[in-house]
PDB file of N, CA, C and O in Angstrom:
ATOM      1  N   MET A   1       5.304 167.241 234.495  1.00  0.00           N
ATOM      2  CA  MET A   1       4.090 166.967 235.199  1.00  0.00           C
ATOM      3  C   MET A   1       2.995 166.530 234.194  1.00  0.00           C
ATOM      4  O   MET A   1       2.806 167.200 233.178  1.00  0.00           O
ATOM      5  N   THR A   2       2.308 165.475 234.448  1.00  0.00           N
ATOM      6  CA  THR A   2       1.247 165.059 233.627  1.00  0.00           C
ATOM      7  C   THR A   2      -0.088 165.649 234.131  1.00  0.00           C
ATOM      8  O   THR A   2      -0.181 166.223 235.216  1.00  0.00           O
ATOM      9  N   LYS A   3      -1.102 165.474 233.285  1.00  0.00           N
ATOM     10  CA  LYS A   3      -2.450 166.035 233.667  1.00  0.00           C
ATOM     11  C   LYS A   3      -2.917 165.352 234.981  1.00  0.00           C
ATOM     12  O   LYS A   3      -3.542 165.998 235.822  1.00  0.00           O
ATOM     13  N   LYS A   4      -2.621 164.088 235.146  1.00  0.00           N
ATOM     14  CA  LYS A   4      -3.087 163.401 236.380  1.00  0.00           C
ATOM     15  C   LYS A   4      -2.332 163.896 237.608  1.00  0.00           C
ATOM     16  O   LYS A   4      -2.907 163.985 238.693  1.00  0.00           O
ATOM     17  N   GLU A   5      -1.040 164.223 237.449  1.00  0.00           N
ATOM     18  CA  GLU A   5      -0.316 164.870 238.561  1.00  0.00           C
ATOM     19  C   GLU A   5      -0.816 166.244 238.864  1.00  0.00           C
ATOM     20  O   GLU A   5      -0.884 166.640 240.028  1.00  0.00           O
ATOM     21  N   LEU A   6      -1.179 167.003 237.812  1.00  0.00           N
ATOM     22  CA  LEU A   6      -1.724 168.347 237.941  1.00  0.00           C
ATOM     23  C   LEU A   6      -3.027 168.254 238.745  1.00  0.00           C
ATOM     24  O   LEU A   6      -3.206 169.015 239.695  1.00  0.00           O
ATOM     25  N   ILE A   7      -3.925 167.357 238.395  1.00  0.00           N
ATOM     26  CA  ILE A   7      -5.184 167.181 239.061  1.00  0.00           C
ATOM     27  C   ILE A   7      -4.950 166.858 240.549  1.00  0.00           C
ATOM     28  O   ILE A   7      -5.592 167.432 241.429  1.00  0.00           O
ATOM     29  N   TYR A   8      -4.055 165.962 240.797  1.00  0.00           N
ATOM     30  CA  TYR A   8      -3.721 165.596 242.211  1.00  0.00           C
ATOM     31  C   TYR A   8      -3.191 166.814 242.962  1.00  0.00           C
ATOM     32  O   TYR A   8      -3.614 167.063 244.091  1.00  0.00           O
ATOM     33  N   GLY A   9      -2.293 167.564 242.376  1.00  0.00           N
ATOM     34  CA  GLY A   9      -1.770 168.740 243.050  1.00  0.00           C
ATOM     35  C   GLY A   9      -2.809 169.825 243.333  1.00  0.00           C
ATOM     36  O   GLY A   9      -2.762 170.492 244.367  1.00  0.00           O
ATOM     37  N   ILE A  10      -3.734 169.988 242.410  1.00  0.00           N
ATOM     38  CA  ILE A  10      -4.790 171.003 242.590  1.00  0.00           C
ATOM     39  C   ILE A  10      -5.732 170.444 243.696  1.00  0.00           C
ATOM     40  O   ILE A  10      -6.170 171.219 244.546  1.00  0.00           O
ATOM     41  N   ALA A  11      -6.043 169.176 243.710  1.00  0.00           N
ATOM     42  CA  ALA A  11      -6.844 168.649 244.792  1.00  0.00           C
ATOM     43  C   ALA A  11      -6.266 168.815 246.181  1.00  0.00           C
ATOM     44  O   ALA A  11      -6.997 169.050 247.143  1.00  0.00           O
ATOM     45  N   LEU A  12      -4.977 168.696 246.282  1.00  0.00           N
ATOM     46  CA  LEU A  12      -4.317 168.836 247.577  1.00  0.00           C
ATOM     47  C   LEU A  12      -4.329 170.303 247.955  1.00  0.00           C
ATOM     48  O   LEU A  12      -4.675 170.634 249.089  1.00  0.00           O
ATOM     49  N   GLU A  13      -3.963 171.197 247.042  1.00  0.00           N
ATOM     50  CA  GLU A  13      -3.916 172.680 247.298  1.00  0.00           C
ATOM     51  C   GLU A  13      -5.213 173.245 247.679  1.00  0.00           C
ATOM     52  O   GLU A  13      -5.287 174.042 248.614  1.00  0.00           O
ATOM     53  N   ALA A  14      -6.280 172.862 246.981  1.00  0.00           N
ATOM     54  CA  ALA A  14      -7.621 173.485 247.148  1.00  0.00           C
ATOM     55  C   ALA A  14      -8.482 172.664 248.163  1.00  0.00           C
ATOM     56  O   ALA A  14      -9.550 173.112 248.581  1.00  0.00           O
ATOM     57  N   GLY A  15      -8.024 171.538 248.519  1.00  0.00           N
ATOM     58  CA  GLY A  15      -8.851 170.693 249.446  1.00  0.00           C
ATOM     59  C   GLY A  15     -10.070 170.117 248.777  1.00  0.00           C
ATOM     60  O   GLY A  15     -11.119 169.968 249.403  1.00  0.00           O
ATOM     61  N   LEU A  16      -9.939 169.791 247.502  1.00  0.00           N
ATOM     62  CA  LEU A  16     -11.003 169.192 246.743  1.00  0.00           C
ATOM     63  C   LEU A  16     -10.794 167.695 246.535  1.00  0.00           C
ATOM     64  O   LEU A  16      -9.681 167.198 246.711  1.00  0.00           O
ATOM     65  N   SER A  17     -11.857 166.966 246.161  1.00  0.00           N
ATOM     66  CA  SER A  17     -11.758 165.604 245.796  1.00  0.00           C
ATOM     67  C   SER A  17     -11.022 165.575 244.409  1.00  0.00           C
ATOM     68  O   SER A  17     -11.004 166.556 243.665  1.00  0.00           O
ATOM     69  N   SER A  18     -10.432 164.409 244.122  1.00  0.00           N
ATOM     70  CA  SER A  18      -9.758 164.233 242.780  1.00  0.00           C
ATOM     71  C   SER A  18     -10.774 164.471 241.583  1.00  0.00           C
ATOM     72  O   SER A  18     -10.423 165.040 240.549  1.00  0.00           O
ATOM     73  N   SER A  19     -11.985 164.022 241.788  1.00  0.00           N
ATOM     74  CA  SER A  19     -12.941 164.103 240.648  1.00  0.00           C
ATOM     75  C   SER A  19     -13.346 165.537 240.506  1.00  0.00           C
ATOM     76  O   SER A  19     -13.583 165.958 239.374  1.00  0.00           O
ATOM     77  N   ASP A  20     -13.452 166.363 241.590  1.00  0.00           N
ATOM     78  CA  ASP A  20     -13.813 167.760 241.467  1.00  0.00           C
ATOM     79  C   ASP A  20     -12.655 168.533 240.823  1.00  0.00           C
ATOM     80  O   ASP A  20     -12.858 169.414 239.987  1.00  0.00           O
ATOM     81  N   ALA A  21     -11.431 168.171 241.242  1.00  0.00           N
ATOM     82  CA  ALA A  21     -10.279 168.810 240.622  1.00  0.00           C
ATOM     83  C   ALA A  21     -10.108 168.448 239.160  1.00  0.00           C
ATOM     84  O   ALA A  21      -9.602 169.261 238.386  1.00  0.00           O
ATOM     85  N   ALA A  22     -10.517 167.241 238.753  1.00  0.00           N
ATOM     86  CA  ALA A  22     -10.419 166.885 237.341  1.00  0.00           C
ATOM     87  C   ALA A  22     -11.456 167.602 236.573  1.00  0.00           C
ATOM     88  O   ALA A  22     -11.178 168.003 235.443  1.00  0.00           O
ATOM     89  N   LYS A  23     -12.655 167.806 237.092  1.00  0.00           N
ATOM     90  CA  LYS A  23     -13.669 168.552 236.445  1.00  0.00           C
ATOM     91  C   LYS A  23     -13.237 170.041 236.287  1.00  0.00           C
ATOM     92  O   LYS A  23     -13.526 170.645 235.254  1.00  0.00           O
ATOM     93  N   ALA A  24     -12.567 170.622 237.270  1.00  0.00           N
ATOM     94  CA  ALA A  24     -12.062 171.973 237.130  1.00  0.00           C
ATOM     95  C   ALA A  24     -10.997 172.102 236.114  1.00  0.00           C
ATOM     96  O   ALA A  24     -11.005 173.055 235.336  1.00  0.00           O
ATOM     97  N   VAL A  25     -10.091 171.202 236.082  1.00  0.00           N
ATOM     98  CA  VAL A  25      -9.029 171.171 235.087  1.00  0.00           C
ATOM     99  C   VAL A  25      -9.630 171.039 233.655  1.00  0.00           C
ATOM    100  O   VAL A  25      -9.271 171.775 232.735  1.00  0.00           O
ATOM    101  N   ASP A  26     -10.545 170.082 233.522  1.00  0.00           N
ATOM    102  CA  ASP A  26     -11.159 169.893 232.183  1.00  0.00           C
ATOM    103  C   ASP A  26     -11.947 171.130 231.744  1.00  0.00           C
ATOM    104  O   ASP A  26     -11.934 171.489 230.566  1.00  0.00           O
ATOM    105  N   ALA A  27     -12.631 171.779 232.684  1.00  0.00           N
ATOM    106  CA  ALA A  27     -13.385 173.026 232.338  1.00  0.00           C
ATOM    107  C   ALA A  27     -12.472 174.139 231.980  1.00  0.00           C
ATOM    108  O   ALA A  27     -12.769 174.905 231.063  1.00  0.00           O
ATOM    109  N   PHE A  28     -11.325 174.269 232.691  1.00  0.00           N
ATOM    110  CA  PHE A  28     -10.345 175.306 232.429  1.00  0.00           C
ATOM    111  C   PHE A  28      -9.830 175.139 230.917  1.00  0.00           C
ATOM    112  O   PHE A  28      -9.762 176.099 230.149  1.00  0.00           O
ATOM    113  N   MET A  29      -9.493 173.896 230.583  1.00  0.00           N
ATOM    114  CA  MET A  29      -8.955 173.675 229.268  1.00  0.00           C
ATOM    115  C   MET A  29      -9.981 173.887 228.171  1.00  0.00           C
ATOM    116  O   MET A  29      -9.630 174.349 227.086  1.00  0.00           O
ATOM    117  N   LYS A  30     -11.257 173.557 228.430  1.00  0.00           N
ATOM    118  CA  LYS A  30     -12.272 173.718 227.501  1.00  0.00           C
ATOM    119  C   LYS A  30     -12.582 175.230 227.234  1.00  0.00           C
ATOM    120  O   LYS A  30     -12.791 175.647 226.094  1.00  0.00           O
ATOM    121  N   VAL A  31     -12.601 176.032 228.349  1.00  0.00           N
ATOM    122  CA  VAL A  31     -12.806 177.459 228.233  1.00  0.00           C
ATOM    123  C   VAL A  31     -11.677 178.067 227.445  1.00  0.00           C
ATOM    124  O   VAL A  31     -11.965 178.895 226.581  1.00  0.00           O
ATOM    125  N   ILE A  32     -10.434 177.743 227.652  1.00  0.00           N
ATOM    126  CA  ILE A  32      -9.305 178.359 226.976  1.00  0.00           C
ATOM    127  C   ILE A  32      -9.438 177.953 225.431  1.00  0.00           C
ATOM    128  O   ILE A  32      -9.249 178.765 224.525  1.00  0.00           O
ATOM    129  N   GLU A  33      -9.762 176.699 225.240  1.00  0.00           N
ATOM    130  CA  GLU A  33      -9.872 176.202 223.800  1.00  0.00           C
ATOM    131  C   GLU A  33     -10.954 176.956 223.053  1.00  0.00           C
ATOM    132  O   GLU A  33     -10.732 177.385 221.921  1.00  0.00           O
ATOM    133  N   LYS A  34     -12.117 177.128 223.657  1.00  0.00           N
ATOM    134  CA  LYS A  34     -13.200 177.849 223.055  1.00  0.00           C
ATOM    135  C   LYS A  34     -12.807 179.314 222.741  1.00  0.00           C
ATOM    136  O   LYS A  34     -13.072 179.832 221.656  1.00  0.00           O
ATOM    137  N   SER A  35     -12.198 179.919 223.687  1.00  0.00           N
ATOM    138  CA  SER A  35     -11.792 181.311 223.508  1.00  0.00           C
ATOM    139  C   SER A  35     -10.778 181.482 222.377  1.00  0.00           C
ATOM    140  O   SER A  35     -10.860 182.421 221.585  1.00  0.00           O
ATOM    141  N   LEU A  36      -9.822 180.555 222.321  1.00  0.00           N
ATOM    142  CA  LEU A  36      -8.880 180.656 221.269  1.00  0.00           C
ATOM    143  C   LEU A  36      -9.487 180.366 219.908  1.00  0.00           C
ATOM    144  O   LEU A  36      -9.084 180.972 218.916  1.00  0.00           O
ATOM    145  N   ARG A  37     -10.449 179.449 219.839  1.00  0.00           N
ATOM    146  CA  ARG A  37     -11.107 179.157 218.574  1.00  0.00           C
ATOM    147  C   ARG A  37     -11.822 180.393 218.050  1.00  0.00           C
ATOM    148  O   ARG A  37     -11.875 180.628 216.842  1.00  0.00           O
ATOM    149  N   LYS A  38     -12.388 181.202 218.994  1.00  0.00           N
ATOM    150  CA  LYS A  38     -13.089 182.392 218.635  1.00  0.00           C
ATOM    151  C   LYS A  38     -12.064 183.588 218.219  1.00  0.00           C
ATOM    152  O   LYS A  38     -12.457 184.642 217.720  1.00  0.00           O
ATOM    153  N   GLY A  39     -10.808 183.310 218.468  1.00  0.00           N
ATOM    154  CA  GLY A  39      -9.792 184.347 218.181  1.00  0.00           C
ATOM    155  C   GLY A  39      -9.486 185.251 219.393  1.00  0.00           C
ATOM    156  O   GLY A  39      -8.691 186.184 219.279  1.00  0.00           O
ATOM    157  N   GLU A  40     -10.087 184.990 220.502  1.00  0.00           N
ATOM    158  CA  GLU A  40      -9.877 185.749 221.691  1.00  0.00           C
ATOM    159  C   GLU A  40      -8.601 185.295 222.414  1.00  0.00           C
ATOM    160  O   GLU A  40      -8.167 184.150 222.288  1.00  0.00           O
ATOM    161  N   SER A  41      -8.033 186.204 223.154  1.00  0.00           N
ATOM    162  CA  SER A  41      -6.930 185.846 224.000  1.00  0.00           C
ATOM    163  C   SER A  41      -7.387 185.587 225.471  1.00  0.00           C
ATOM    164  O   SER A  41      -8.432 186.076 225.900  1.00  0.00           O
ATOM    165  N   VAL A  42      -6.572 184.804 226.222  1.00  0.00           N
ATOM    166  CA  VAL A  42      -6.910 184.599 227.671  1.00  0.00           C
ATOM    167  C   VAL A  42      -5.720 185.017 228.427  1.00  0.00           C
ATOM    168  O   VAL A  42      -4.634 184.467 228.242  1.00  0.00           O
ATOM    169  N   SER A  43      -5.896 186.022 229.319  1.00  0.00           N
ATOM    170  CA  SER A  43      -4.808 186.557 230.116  1.00  0.00           C
ATOM    171  C   SER A  43      -5.061 186.159 231.573  1.00  0.00           C
ATOM    172  O   SER A  43      -6.144 186.383 232.114  1.00  0.00           O
ATOM    173  N   LEU A  44      -4.039 185.563 232.195  1.00  0.00           N
ATOM    174  CA  LEU A  44      -4.078 185.244 233.575  1.00  0.00           C
ATOM    175  C   LEU A  44      -3.034 186.039 234.286  1.00  0.00           C
ATOM    176  O   LEU A  44      -1.855 185.699 234.194  1.00  0.00           O
ATOM    177  N   MET A  45      -3.368 187.006 234.941  1.00  0.00           N
ATOM    178  CA  MET A  45      -2.396 187.929 235.671  1.00  0.00           C
ATOM    179  C   MET A  45      -1.354 187.131 236.516  1.00  0.00           C
ATOM    180  O   MET A  45      -1.702 186.266 237.321  1.00  0.00           O
ATOM    181  N   GLY A  46      -0.123 187.457 236.296  1.00  0.00           N
ATOM    182  CA  GLY A  46       0.895 186.779 237.099  1.00  0.00           C
ATOM    183  C   GLY A  46       1.274 185.384 236.469  1.00  0.00           C
ATOM    184  O   GLY A  46       2.243 184.767 236.912  1.00  0.00           O
ATOM    185  N   PHE A  47       0.551 184.917 235.492  1.00  0.00           N
ATOM    186  CA  PHE A  47       0.865 183.612 234.968  1.00  0.00           C
ATOM    187  C   PHE A  47       1.243 183.674 233.521  1.00  0.00           C
ATOM    188  O   PHE A  47       2.308 183.196 233.130  1.00  0.00           O
ATOM    189  N   GLY A  48       0.386 184.254 232.720  1.00  0.00           N
ATOM    190  CA  GLY A  48       0.711 184.426 231.280  1.00  0.00           C
ATOM    191  C   GLY A  48      -0.504 184.608 230.424  1.00  0.00           C
ATOM    192  O   GLY A  48      -1.606 184.722 230.961  1.00  0.00           O
ATOM    193  N   SER A  49      -0.366 184.642 229.099  1.00  0.00           N
ATOM    194  CA  SER A  49      -1.428 184.867 228.199  1.00  0.00           C
ATOM    195  C   SER A  49      -1.437 183.803 227.068  1.00  0.00           C
ATOM    196  O   SER A  49      -0.407 183.527 226.453  1.00  0.00           O
ATOM    197  N   PHE A  50      -2.578 183.241 226.827  1.00  0.00           N
ATOM    198  CA  PHE A  50      -2.814 182.330 225.658  1.00  0.00           C
ATOM    199  C   PHE A  50      -3.429 183.208 224.571  1.00  0.00           C
ATOM    200  O   PHE A  50      -4.315 184.024 224.825  1.00  0.00           O
ATOM    201  N   PHE A  51      -2.912 183.005 223.313  1.00  0.00           N
ATOM    202  CA  PHE A  51      -3.388 183.829 222.185  1.00  0.00           C
ATOM    203  C   PHE A  51      -3.129 182.999 220.856  1.00  0.00           C
ATOM    204  O   PHE A  51      -2.377 182.027 220.795  1.00  0.00           O
ATOM    205  N   VAL A  52      -3.833 183.505 219.838  1.00  0.00           N
ATOM    206  CA  VAL A  52      -3.662 182.870 218.518  1.00  0.00           C
ATOM    207  C   VAL A  52      -2.872 183.728 217.650  1.00  0.00           C
ATOM    208  O   VAL A  52      -3.142 184.925 217.553  1.00  0.00           O
ATOM    209  N   SER A  53      -1.859 183.158 216.976  1.00  0.00           N
ATOM    210  CA  SER A  53      -0.961 183.831 216.094  1.00  0.00           C
ATOM    211  C   SER A  53      -1.183 183.391 214.656  1.00  0.00           C
ATOM    212  O   SER A  53      -1.248 182.187 214.407  1.00  0.00           O
ATOM    213  N   ASN A  54      -1.298 184.282 213.720  1.00  0.00           N
ATOM    214  CA  ASN A  54      -1.451 183.892 212.327  1.00  0.00           C
ATOM    215  C   ASN A  54      -0.111 183.687 211.641  1.00  0.00           C
ATOM    216  O   ASN A  54       0.688 184.621 211.590  1.00  0.00           O
ATOM    217  N   MET A  55       0.142 182.600 211.156  1.00  0.00           N
ATOM    218  CA  MET A  55       1.347 182.317 210.353  1.00  0.00           C
ATOM    219  C   MET A  55       1.003 182.473 208.873  1.00  0.00           C
ATOM    220  O   MET A  55      -0.008 181.958 208.395  1.00  0.00           O
ATOM    221  N   THR A  56       1.858 183.189 208.167  1.00  0.00           N
ATOM    222  CA  THR A  56       1.616 183.408 206.726  1.00  0.00           C
ATOM    223  C   THR A  56       2.119 182.193 205.912  1.00  0.00           C
ATOM    224  O   THR A  56       2.948 181.417 206.386  1.00  0.00           O
ATOM    225  N   GLU A  57       1.624 182.058 204.739  1.00  0.00           N
ATOM    226  CA  GLU A  57       2.093 181.016 203.855  1.00  0.00           C
ATOM    227  C   GLU A  57       3.597 181.306 203.496  1.00  0.00           C
ATOM    228  O   GLU A  57       4.018 182.444 203.285  1.00  0.00           O
ATOM    229  N   ARG A  58       4.371 180.162 203.445  1.00  0.00           N
ATOM    230  CA  ARG A  58       5.735 180.385 203.140  1.00  0.00           C
ATOM    231  C   ARG A  58       6.263 179.227 202.223  1.00  0.00           C
ATOM    232  O   ARG A  58       5.717 178.124 202.173  1.00  0.00           O
ATOM    233  N   LYS A  59       7.293 179.551 201.555  1.00  0.00           N
ATOM    234  CA  LYS A  59       7.905 178.511 200.723  1.00  0.00           C
ATOM    235  C   LYS A  59       9.231 178.058 201.330  1.00  0.00           C
ATOM    236  O   LYS A  59      10.004 178.870 201.840  1.00  0.00           O
ATOM    237  N   CYS A  60       9.480 176.757 201.269  1.00  0.00           N
ATOM    238  CA  CYS A  60      10.762 176.203 201.713  1.00  0.00           C
ATOM    239  C   CYS A  60      11.177 175.056 200.785  1.00  0.00           C
ATOM    240  O   CYS A  60      10.459 174.682 199.858  1.00  0.00           O
ATOM    241  N   ILE A  61      12.355 174.519 201.071  1.00  0.00           N
ATOM    242  CA  ILE A  61      12.823 173.450 200.226  1.00  0.00           C
ATOM    243  C   ILE A  61      12.933 172.171 201.050  1.00  0.00           C
ATOM    244  O   ILE A  61      13.537 172.144 202.123  1.00  0.00           O
ATOM    245  N   ASN A  62      12.354 171.157 200.534  1.00  0.00           N
ATOM    246  CA  ASN A  62      12.444 169.823 201.140  1.00  0.00           C
ATOM    247  C   ASN A  62      13.889 169.314 200.935  1.00  0.00           C
ATOM    248  O   ASN A  62      14.332 169.100 199.806  1.00  0.00           O
ATOM    249  N   THR A  63      14.641 169.118 202.112  1.00  0.00           N
ATOM    250  CA  THR A  63      16.065 168.802 201.984  1.00  0.00           C
ATOM    251  C   THR A  63      16.328 167.413 201.341  1.00  0.00           C
ATOM    252  O   THR A  63      17.382 167.186 200.747  1.00  0.00           O
ATOM    253  N   LYS A  64      15.374 166.520 201.471  1.00  0.00           N
ATOM    254  CA  LYS A  64      15.572 165.243 200.876  1.00  0.00           C
ATOM    255  C   LYS A  64      15.340 165.152 199.417  1.00  0.00           C
ATOM    256  O   LYS A  64      16.086 164.488 198.696  1.00  0.00           O
ATOM    257  N   THR A  65      14.328 165.801 198.974  1.00  0.00           N
ATOM    258  CA  THR A  65      13.998 165.796 197.490  1.00  0.00           C
ATOM    259  C   THR A  65      14.488 167.022 196.733  1.00  0.00           C
ATOM    260  O   THR A  65      14.459 167.047 195.502  1.00  0.00           O
ATOM    261  N   LYS A  66      14.924 168.011 197.442  1.00  0.00           N
ATOM    262  CA  LYS A  66      15.401 169.292 196.868  1.00  0.00           C
ATOM    263  C   LYS A  66      14.268 170.069 196.121  1.00  0.00           C
ATOM    264  O   LYS A  66      14.547 170.965 195.325  1.00  0.00           O
ATOM    265  N   ARG A  67      13.044 169.718 196.384  1.00  0.00           N
ATOM    266  CA  ARG A  67      11.971 170.381 195.716  1.00  0.00           C
ATOM    267  C   ARG A  67      11.382 171.455 196.627  1.00  0.00           C
ATOM    268  O   ARG A  67      11.386 171.333 197.852  1.00  0.00           O
ATOM    269  N   GLN A  68      10.890 172.482 196.006  1.00  0.00           N
ATOM    270  CA  GLN A  68      10.304 173.603 196.716  1.00  0.00           C
ATOM    271  C   GLN A  68       8.907 173.219 197.130  1.00  0.00           C
ATOM    272  O   GLN A  68       8.148 172.717 196.300  1.00  0.00           O
ATOM    273  N   ILE A  69       8.547 173.423 198.321  1.00  0.00           N
ATOM    274  CA  ILE A  69       7.227 173.180 198.884  1.00  0.00           C
ATOM    275  C   ILE A  69       6.624 174.449 199.449  1.00  0.00           C
ATOM    276  O   ILE A  69       7.352 175.354 199.858  1.00  0.00           O
ATOM    277  N   VAL A  70       5.300 174.526 199.478  1.00  0.00           N
ATOM    278  CA  VAL A  70       4.580 175.650 200.124  1.00  0.00           C
ATOM    279  C   VAL A  70       3.874 175.163 201.330  1.00  0.00           C
ATOM    280  O   VAL A  70       3.064 174.237 201.288  1.00  0.00           O
ATOM    281  N   ILE A  71       4.201 175.811 202.419  1.00  0.00           N
ATOM    282  CA  ILE A  71       3.557 175.526 203.739  1.00  0.00           C
ATOM    283  C   ILE A  71       2.427 176.538 203.807  1.00  0.00           C
ATOM    284  O   ILE A  71       2.668 177.744 203.762  1.00  0.00           O
ATOM    285  N   PRO A  72       1.142 176.036 203.920  1.00  0.00           N
ATOM    286  CA  PRO A  72       0.006 176.919 203.879  1.00  0.00           C
ATOM    287  C   PRO A  72      -0.086 177.783 205.127  1.00  0.00           C
ATOM    288  O   PRO A  72       0.501 177.434 206.152  1.00  0.00           O
ATOM    289  N   ALA A  73      -0.795 178.888 205.074  1.00  0.00           N
ATOM    290  CA  ALA A  73      -1.019 179.749 206.203  1.00  0.00           C
ATOM    291  C   ALA A  73      -1.822 178.976 207.282  1.00  0.00           C
ATOM    292  O   ALA A  73      -2.612 178.090 206.954  1.00  0.00           O
ATOM    293  N   ALA A  74      -1.619 179.304 208.500  1.00  0.00           N
ATOM    294  CA  ALA A  74      -2.289 178.624 209.585  1.00  0.00           C
ATOM    295  C   ALA A  74      -2.410 179.503 210.843  1.00  0.00           C
ATOM    296  O   ALA A  74      -1.636 180.438 211.048  1.00  0.00           O
ATOM    297  N   LYS A  75      -3.425 179.163 211.691  1.00  0.00           N
ATOM    298  CA  LYS A  75      -3.490 179.807 212.972  1.00  0.00           C
ATOM    299  C   LYS A  75      -2.846 178.898 213.987  1.00  0.00           C
ATOM    300  O   LYS A  75      -3.088 177.692 213.942  1.00  0.00           O
ATOM    301  N   VAL A  76      -2.046 179.398 214.896  1.00  0.00           N
ATOM    302  CA  VAL A  76      -1.225 178.710 215.816  1.00  0.00           C
ATOM    303  C   VAL A  76      -1.409 179.193 217.221  1.00  0.00           C
ATOM    304  O   VAL A  76      -1.213 180.379 217.486  1.00  0.00           O
ATOM    305  N   PRO A  77      -1.782 178.316 218.148  1.00  0.00           N
ATOM    306  CA  PRO A  77      -1.899 178.804 219.547  1.00  0.00           C
ATOM    307  C   PRO A  77      -0.504 179.039 220.133  1.00  0.00           C
ATOM    308  O   PRO A  77       0.432 178.266 219.926  1.00  0.00           O
ATOM    309  N   ARG A  78      -0.415 180.168 220.892  1.00  0.00           N
ATOM    310  CA  ARG A  78       0.811 180.535 221.566  1.00  0.00           C
ATOM    311  C   ARG A  78       0.550 180.897 223.004  1.00  0.00           C
ATOM    312  O   ARG A  78      -0.584 181.139 223.418  1.00  0.00           O
ATOM    313  N   PHE A  79       1.704 180.930 223.803  1.00  0.00           N
ATOM    314  CA  PHE A  79       1.628 181.256 225.201  1.00  0.00           C
ATOM    315  C   PHE A  79       2.741 182.167 225.515  1.00  0.00           C
ATOM    316  O   PHE A  79       3.895 181.870 225.208  1.00  0.00           O
ATOM    317  N   ARG A  80       2.436 183.283 226.126  1.00  0.00           N
ATOM    318  CA  ARG A  80       3.473 184.262 226.541  1.00  0.00           C
ATOM    319  C   ARG A  80       3.482 184.288 228.068  1.00  0.00           C
ATOM    320  O   ARG A  80       2.450 184.547 228.687  1.00  0.00           O
ATOM    321  N   VAL A  81       4.594 184.032 228.657  1.00  0.00           N
ATOM    322  CA  VAL A  81       4.817 183.882 230.112  1.00  0.00           C
ATOM    323  C   VAL A  81       4.761 185.299 230.685  1.00  0.00           C
ATOM    324  O   VAL A  81       5.262 186.239 230.067  1.00  0.00           O
ATOM    325  N   ALA A  82       4.160 185.453 231.852  1.00  0.00           N
ATOM    326  CA  ALA A  82       4.112 186.725 232.540  1.00  0.00           C
ATOM    327  C   ALA A  82       5.469 186.879 233.279  1.00  0.00           C
ATOM    328  O   ALA A  82       6.115 185.903 233.659  1.00  0.00           O
ATOM    329  N   SER A  83       5.842 188.109 233.451  1.00  0.00           N
ATOM    330  CA  SER A  83       7.149 188.404 234.064  1.00  0.00           C
ATOM    331  C   SER A  83       7.210 187.831 235.498  1.00  0.00           C
ATOM    332  O   SER A  83       8.261 187.361 235.932  1.00  0.00           O
ATOM    333  N   ARG A  84       6.142 187.871 236.187  1.00  0.00           N
ATOM    334  CA  ARG A  84       6.128 187.385 237.630  1.00  0.00           C
ATOM    335  C   ARG A  84       6.379 185.860 237.595  1.00  0.00           C
ATOM    336  O   ARG A  84       7.114 185.401 238.469  1.00  0.00           O
ATOM    337  N   LEU A  85       5.872 185.069 236.722  1.00  0.00           N
ATOM    338  CA  LEU A  85       6.134 183.698 236.679  1.00  0.00           C
ATOM    339  C   LEU A  85       7.567 183.456 236.164  1.00  0.00           C
ATOM    340  O   LEU A  85       8.251 182.555 236.650  1.00  0.00           O
ATOM    341  N   ARG A  86       7.979 184.180 235.278  1.00  0.00           N
ATOM    342  CA  ARG A  86       9.377 184.016 234.760  1.00  0.00           C
ATOM    343  C   ARG A  86      10.383 184.222 235.890  1.00  0.00           C
ATOM    344  O   ARG A  86      11.328 183.453 236.065  1.00  0.00           O
ATOM    345  N   GLU A  87      10.134 185.318 236.669  1.00  0.00           N
ATOM    346  CA  GLU A  87      11.059 185.631 237.820  1.00  0.00           C
ATOM    347  C   GLU A  87      10.946 184.467 238.858  1.00  0.00           C
ATOM    348  O   GLU A  87      11.973 184.055 239.397  1.00  0.00           O
ATOM    349  N   ALA A  88       9.785 183.953 239.139  1.00  0.00           N
ATOM    350  CA  ALA A  88       9.623 182.926 240.123  1.00  0.00           C
ATOM    351  C   ALA A  88      10.413 181.637 239.726  1.00  0.00           C
ATOM    352  O   ALA A  88      11.007 180.958 240.564  1.00  0.00           O
ATOM    353  N   VAL A  89      10.382 181.352 238.417  1.00  0.00           N
ATOM    354  CA  VAL A  89      11.105 180.164 237.935  1.00  0.00           C
ATOM    355  C   VAL A  89      12.607 180.356 237.977  1.00  0.00           C
ATOM    356  O   VAL A  89      13.346 179.390 238.170  1.00  0.00           O
ATOM    357  N   MET A  90      13.096 181.642 237.792  1.00  0.00           N
ATOM    358  CA  MET A  90      14.512 181.872 237.807  1.00  0.00           C
ATOM    359  C   MET A  90      15.089 181.870 239.194  1.00  0.00           C
ATOM    360  O   MET A  90      16.313 181.822 239.323  1.00  0.00           O
ATOM    361  N   LYS A  91      14.346 181.916 240.180  1.00  0.00           N
ATOM    362  CA  LYS A  91      14.894 181.958 241.605  1.00  0.00           C
ATOM    363  C   LYS A  91      15.449 180.614 242.003  1.00  0.00           C
ATOM    364  O   LYS A  91      15.937 180.454 243.122  1.00  0.00           O
TER     365      LYS A  91
END
């Protein structure tokens, strides 16, 4: 599903115009992005949780050059699926 298809589906389900649904989807994405940037998590009951995970610096070997490289530490966005959504998908 693309963003355009998501907007169309939300417009149908909620009885909104496509432009209103697009504004809602954009606002939803901006709020999640801002919260994650602050280091906060976003939990949606029955759907899942968005959170930031800290990856530590690590060393690995480049298989082409056989040289050791260092991958720097980074913050990575993650999503954990709620059990209710997982069960709904498995049915």
